C-alpha positions in Angstrom: 0.0 0.0 0.0 1.3 3.5 -0.8 1.8 6.1 1.8 -0.7 9.0 1.6 0.5 12.0 -0.4 1.2 15.1 1.6 1.7 18.6 0.2 5.2 20.0 1.0 5.4 22.6 3.7 6.0 26.1 2.6 8.5 28.2 4.5 7.1 31.5 5.8 9.2 34.3 7.3 8.6 37.8 8.5 10.7 40.6 7.1 13.4 40.6 9.7 13.6 36.8 9.9 12.8 36.5 13.6 9.6 34.5 12.9 9.6 31.4 10.7 6.7 29.1 10.2 6.2 25.8 8.3 2.8 26.0 6.5 0.7 23.3 4.9 -1.8 25.1 2.6 -5.3 23.8 2.2 -5.3 24.0 -1.6 -2.0 25.6 -2.6 -2.3 29.2 -3.8 -5.8 28.6 -5.3 -7.4 29.9 -2.1 -5.8 33.4 -2.5 -8.2 36.2 -1.5 -8.3 39.7 -0.2 -10.8 41.2 2.2 -12.2 44.7 2.4 -13.0 44.9 6.1 -11.6 48.0 7.9 -8.5 46.1 9.0 -7.7 44.1 5.9 -8.1 46.9 3.4 -5.5 48.9 5.4 -3.2 45.9 5.7 -3.5 45.1 2.0 -2.3 41.5 2.2 -3.4 38.6 0.1 -4.2 35.6 2.3 -4.2 31.9 1.4 -5.8 29.1 3.5 -4.3 26.6 5.9 -6.0 24.3 8.3 -5.5 24.9 12.0 -3.1 22.0 12.2 -1.3 23.3 9.1 1.0 25.8 10.8 4.0 24.9 12.9 6.2 27.6 14.4 9.8 26.8 13.5 11.2 29.8 15.4 10.2 33.1 16.9 7.0 32.1 18.9 8.1 34.7 21.5 8.3 37.3 18.7 4.7 36.9 17.6 2.2 39.3 18.9 -1.6 39.0 18.7 -4.1 41.7 17.6 -7.9 41.4 18.0 -10.7 43.9 17.8 -14.5 44.1 17.4 -16.0 40.7 18.0 -12.5 39.3 18.9 -13.3 36.3 16.7 -10.4 36.8 14.3 -6.9 36.5 15.7 -4.1 38.3 13.8 -0.4 37.5 14.5 2.5 39.9 13.7 6.2 39.9 14.2 6.7 42.4 17.0 10.1 43.4 15.7 9.3 44.3 12.0 5.5 44.5 12.2 4.8 42.0 9.4 1.5 40.2 9.5 2.2 36.5 9.2 -1.2 34.8 9.7 -4.6 35.0 11.3 -7.3 32.7 12.5 -10.4 33.6 10.5 -13.7 34.8 11.7 -15.3 33.5 8.5 -14.0 30.0 9.3 -12.4 29.7 12.8 -11.1 26.2 11.6 -8.8 27.9 9.2 -5.8 30.2 9.2 -5.3 32.9 6.6 -1.6 33.1 5.7 0.1 36.1 4.3 1.0 34.9 0.8 3.8 37.6 0.5 5.6 35.9 3.4 5.8 32.5 1.7 9.2 31.7 0.3 9.2 31.9 -3.5 5.8 33.5 -3.8 5.4 37.0 -5.4 1.8 38.2 -4.7 1.9 40.0 -8.1 1.9 36.6 -9.8 -1.4 35.7 -8.1 -3.5 38.4 -9.7 -6.4 38.6 -10.2 -7.2 37.8 -6.6 -10.9 37.8 -5.6 -12.2 40.2 -2.9 -14.3 39.0 0.1 -17.0 41.3 1.5 -15.6 41.9 5.0 -17.5 45.2 5.3 -20.8 43.2 5.4 -19.6 40.2 7.2 -22.4 37.9 8.5 -20.8 37.9 12.0 -21.4 41.6 12.3 -25.2 41.4 11.6 -27.6 41.7 14.4 -30.1 38.9 14.4 -33.8 39.4 14.7 
């Protein structure tokens, strides 16, 4: 019997190199997207998807800092030295991480265009029910 196929881990680093992650993407770069919520449109990053068990911190855990706001559902991690956003736990799907595609070794975000936009301004989690 053959061993199951696994996708190779991508190397992700912040700008200064203090943080390094090994990332298993859910569907490669095919999940690339942008969001227009108040935070993401200012950040401007393209995110690709990874499952919660798809990220391993290789080094720099102590250098990651967490940012949350609003509902607190999304958790955004940054390098506290250089300020680069590395990944976030999504509010649209808390079982996924969004990973900064520009931090993946060998990936130029320009090559991913066109990238679809998600409507974060009108996110269902922000609607008041009945």
